[in-house]
N, C-alpha and C positions, 0 to 999 in steps of 0.2 A: 503493499499500500503506500510506502514511502520510498523514495529513492534519492540519495545524495549524489551528486556528481560535481566535476569541476577541479578536483584536487590535481596535484601533481608536484614535481620536484622544481623549485625555483631557488633563486639567489636571495641573500639579504637585500631588503628594500624593494623588492618586486611586489607585484599585486596579483591576485587571483580572485575569481568570482565563483563561489559555491552555489549550486542550485538544488533545491529540494522540490521533488515533485510528488504531490500527493493527490489522491482522487478527491473530487469535489465533496463527496459524501464524508471523506475523512477529515478534511481540514478547512473548509470554507467558513465555518463559523466558530473555529477554534484558534487559539493562540498557538504559535509555532516557536520552537526554540532551537538553537544550536548549541551542541556540547562537544567537547573534545576529550580525547584521551591519549596521552603520551605513553610511551613504553615505560612500564614500572611505576606509573602513577595512576592516581584515581581520576575517573571522569570528572571533568569540570565544566561548569556552565560558562558559555561565551556570550550569547546574545538571545533576546526573545522578542517577539512582535505580537501584538493583539490581533484579533480576527479581521479588523478593518484596516490595520496598519497604524492606527492612530497613537499607539503607545509602544514604545520601544525601551529596552533595558539592556545594559551592557555590564559585563565584568570590567572591573578597573584595569585589568591588564590589557584590554583591547580598546577601551574607550578613546575615541579620537582617531583611531585607525581603521576600525571595522565599522561597517554600516549594514544593518539588516533592513530588507525591504521585501514587499510582496505585491504580486499581481495574481496571476493564476499559479505562479510558483512562488517560493520563498527563497530570497537571495541573501548571501553573505558576501559582501564586497570586502576583501581583505587588502588593505594597503600598508606599505611599510613594513613588510613581514621581516620578522626576526627568527633566528634559529630556535627560540623557545616556543615559537608558534607550531612547531613540528608535532604532528599528532594525527590521529584518525578523527575525522569531523563527522559528527552525527546530527541529523536533524530529528525532531521529535514533535508530536502533536499533543498539545495540552488537553487536560480534561475540562478546561474552561475556555471562556472566550478571550482570556488573556494569558501571556506567558508568565513563566515563573523561573527563577534560579534554581528551584529544587527539582531534581530529576524525577522524584516520586510523584510530581503533579503531571507527569506526561503519560499518556496511554499508549501511544504507538511510537515506535522507534524504526528508523530506516537503517539499512546497512550504510556504513560509513565511508567516507572518501579519504584517502591519504593525502596529507599535505606534508611536504619535506621542504624545509628551508635550510639552504647551506650558507655557510659564512664565506 
């Protein structure tokens, strides 16, 4: 039901845009979030967006560099990438109309897309 795409290997300072595709029934009235998990680390919240795009929320580590948006897909524009952004990125559909930083508030998870930033 969810598919994240757009990852790949890039160098420090580069940009990538991730896309999350979900069925209308799955996500049109729900918030969507992006999370990431680096090797040996716990999954962490990156950004979320409300059902209508009116409310967005970012982790401090990406604020000012990443932008979340949505139309019929949900996007994560990642700018000024750093090696510490290297991770598998996942999109998830919230249980409500709004996003959350808490993974437990999400009901559907997609397969991730790998982002690798080299120095």
